[in-house]
C-alpha positions as CSV (number, residue, x, y, z in Angstrom):
1,P,26.8,-36.0,-13.4
2,V,23.3,-35.2,-12.2
3,N,20.5,-36.0,-14.7
4,T,17.8,-33.4,-15.1
5,D,14.3,-33.3,-16.5
6,F,12.3,-30.6,-18.2
7,T,9.0,-30.2,-20.1
8,V,8.3,-28.6,-23.5
9,K,4.9,-27.0,-23.9
10,K,3.4,-25.7,-27.1
11,E,1.2,-22.6,-27.2
12,V,-0.5,-21.0,-30.3
13,T,-1.8,-17.4,-30.0
14,G,-3.0,-14.6,-32.3
15,W,-6.0,-13.9,-34.4
16,F,-4.9,-16.3,-37.1
17,G,-3.1,-18.9,-35.1
18,D,-4.3,-22.4,-35.9
19,K,-4.8,-24.2,-32.6
20,T,-5.4,-27.6,-34.3
21,K,-2.2,-27.5,-36.4
22,Q,0.5,-30.0,-35.6
23,F,4.0,-28.4,-35.3
24,T,7.0,-30.6,-35.9
25,F,9.8,-30.6,-33.2
26,A,13.2,-32.1,-32.6
27,I,15.1,-32.3,-29.3
28,S,18.7,-33.1,-29.0
29,S,21.5,-32.9,-26.5
30,D,25.3,-32.6,-26.9
31,A,25.5,-35.5,-24.4
32,G,23.8,-37.9,-26.7
33,T,20.6,-39.8,-26.0
34,V,17.5,-38.0,-25.1
35,T,14.3,-39.6,-23.7
36,V,11.1,-37.9,-24.7
37,K,7.7,-38.9,-23.5
38,K,4.4,-37.6,-24.8
39,D,1.4,-38.4,-22.6
40,G,3.5,-40.9,-20.7
41,V,4.5,-42.8,-23.9
42,A,8.0,-42.7,-25.2
43,V,8.5,-40.9,-28.5
44,T,10.5,-43.2,-30.8
45,N,11.7,-40.5,-33.1
46,V,12.9,-37.5,-31.0
47,T,14.1,-35.7,-34.2
48,N,10.6,-35.6,-35.7
49,F,7.5,-35.5,-33.4
50,T,4.5,-33.2,-33.3
51,L,2.8,-31.0,-30.8
52,S,-0.3,-28.9,-31.1
53,D,-1.6,-26.1,-28.9
54,G,-1.6,-27.1,-25.2
55,E,0.3,-30.4,-25.7
56,T,3.5,-31.1,-23.7
57,V,6.4,-33.6,-23.8
58,K,8.6,-34.5,-20.9
59,V,12.4,-34.8,-21.6
60,S,14.5,-36.7,-19.2
61,G,17.9,-38.1,-18.6
62,I,19.8,-34.9,-19.6
63,P,23.2,-34.6,-17.8
64,A,23.7,-31.3,-16.1
65,N,25.9,-28.7,-18.0
66,T,25.1,-30.1,-21.4
67,I,23.5,-28.0,-24.2
68,I,19.9,-29.0,-25.0
69,T,18.6,-27.9,-28.4
70,V,14.8,-27.6,-29.0
71,T,14.1,-27.1,-32.7
72,E,10.8,-26.4,-34.3
73,K,10.5,-27.0,-38.0
74,L,7.9,-24.8,-39.5
75,D,7.3,-24.3,-43.2
76,D,4.2,-22.2,-42.8
77,A,5.0,-18.5,-43.0
78,G,3.4,-16.0,-40.8
79,Y,4.1,-17.4,-37.4
80,D,6.5,-15.6,-35.0
81,T,8.0,-18.1,-32.6
82,T,9.4,-17.4,-29.2
83,A,10.4,-19.7,-26.3
84,S,11.0,-19.3,-22.6
85,G,14.1,-17.2,-22.0
86,F,14.2,-15.8,-25.5
87,S,12.7,-12.4,-26.3
88,Q,13.6,-12.2,-30.0
89,A,11.0,-13.9,-32.2
90,Q,12.3,-16.2,-34.9
91,T,10.7,-16.5,-38.3
92,T,13.0,-18.9,-40.2
93,T,11.9,-22.4,-41.2
94,E,14.0,-23.9,-38.4
95,R,13.5,-22.1,-35.0
96,I,16.3,-23.2,-32.8
97,F,16.3,-22.6,-29.0
98,R,19.2,-23.8,-26.9
99,Y,19.3,-24.3,-23.1
100,K,21.6,-25.6,-20.4
101,F,21.0,-26.7,-16.8
102,V,23.5,-24.7,-14.8
103,Q,24.3,-25.3,-11.2
104,E,23.6,-22.4,-8.9
105,G,24.2,-23.2,-5.2
106,E,22.6,-26.6,-4.6
107,K,20.1,-26.6,-7.4
108,F,20.2,-26.7,-11.2
109,V,18.4,-24.0,-13.2
110,L,17.5,-23.9,-16.8
111,K,19.1,-21.0,-18.8
112,P,19.0,-20.0,-22.4
113,V,22.4,-20.3,-24.2
114,D,23.9,-19.6,-27.6
115,Q,25.4,-22.3,-29.8
116,Y,28.7,-22.2,-27.8
117,G,27.0,-22.7,-24.4
118,N,27.3,-19.1,-23.3
119,V,24.4,-18.0,-21.1
120,T,22.4,-15.4,-23.0
121,G,19.5,-14.6,-20.7
122,D,17.9,-15.1,-17.3
123,E,16.9,-18.4,-16.0
124,V,13.6,-20.0,-17.1
125,S,11.2,-19.5,-14.2
126,S,10.4,-23.3,-14.1
127,T,11.6,-26.4,-15.8
128,T,8.9,-25.9,-18.5
129,I,10.0,-24.5,-21.8
130,V,7.0,-22.8,-23.5
131,V,7.4,-22.6,-27.3
132,Q,4.8,-20.0,-28.5
133,N,3.8,-19.4,-32.1
134,E,1.9,-16.2,-32.7
135,K,0.2,-15.4,-36.0
136,E,-1.4,-12.0,-36.3
137,G,-2.9,-10.2,-39.2
138,E,-5.1,-7.4,-40.2
139,I,-8.8,-8.1,-39.7
140,D,-10.9,-7.3,-42.7
141,N,-13.5,-4.8,-41.3
142,G,-14.9,-4.0,-44.8
143,V,-13.5,-0.5,-45.0
144,L,-10.5,0.0,-47.2
145,L,-8.8,3.2,-46.3
146,D,-6.8,3.3,-49.5
147,T,-10.1,3.8,-51.4
148,L,-11.3,6.7,-49.2
149,P,-9.9,9.5,-51.3
150,Y,-11.9,8.2,-54.4
151,I,-15.1,8.0,-52.3
152,V,-14.6,11.6,-51.2
153,I,-14.0,12.8,-54.8
154,L,-17.1,11.0,-56.0
155,A,-19.1,12.7,-53.2
156,V,-17.8,16.1,-54.2
157,V,-18.7,15.5,-57.9
158,A,-22.2,14.3,-56.9
159,G,-22.7,17.4,-54.8
160,G,-21.5,19.6,-57.6
161,V,-23.9,18.0,-60.1
162,A,-26.8,18.5,-57.6
163,L,-25.9,22.1,-57.1
164,L,-25.8,22.8,-60.9
165,M,-29.2,21.1,-61.3
166,L,-30.7,23.3,-58.6
167,R,-29.3,26.5,-60.2
168,K,-30.6,25.5,-63.6
169,R,-34.1,24.8,-62.1
170,R,-34.1,28.3,-60.4
171,K,-33.2,30.0,-63.7
172,E,-36.0,28.2,-65.5
173,D,-38.5,29.2,-62.8
174,D,-37.6,32.9,-63.2
């Protein structure tokens, strides 16, 4: 069987995404041994290594037509995680993305698959799997719209008091 290589890249986006946070990953293959290199150095524990925003690892020695599982273990709530080829964001503590190199013509292409190896989407445009964590939130702009009705009521009461005082003063002047 032909051995194939691919790269996993980490991206963090969103207003509240922490670009310095280390995200924990695991990579496995149903064919057995996986070789993972980060910055050219072999990762000794492929079931527990970290990546932060912009970092990549190169995975090599994967036989074609085997299922590759990229798992991100995230215990910090609030991040929506997607990966190349998957449109549905995952929010559980283990975000699991499965791929397979499928032969099309004379080349092998990386495709997303389900846990049984059935292709679920279009091919990944390159041999780089981008795992993206997005953390959005509401930005505090100082105006709480749920208090707006109370502010309006207070303004109406203040206007009514001012009107009553003006009427009283006119009566006293007459």
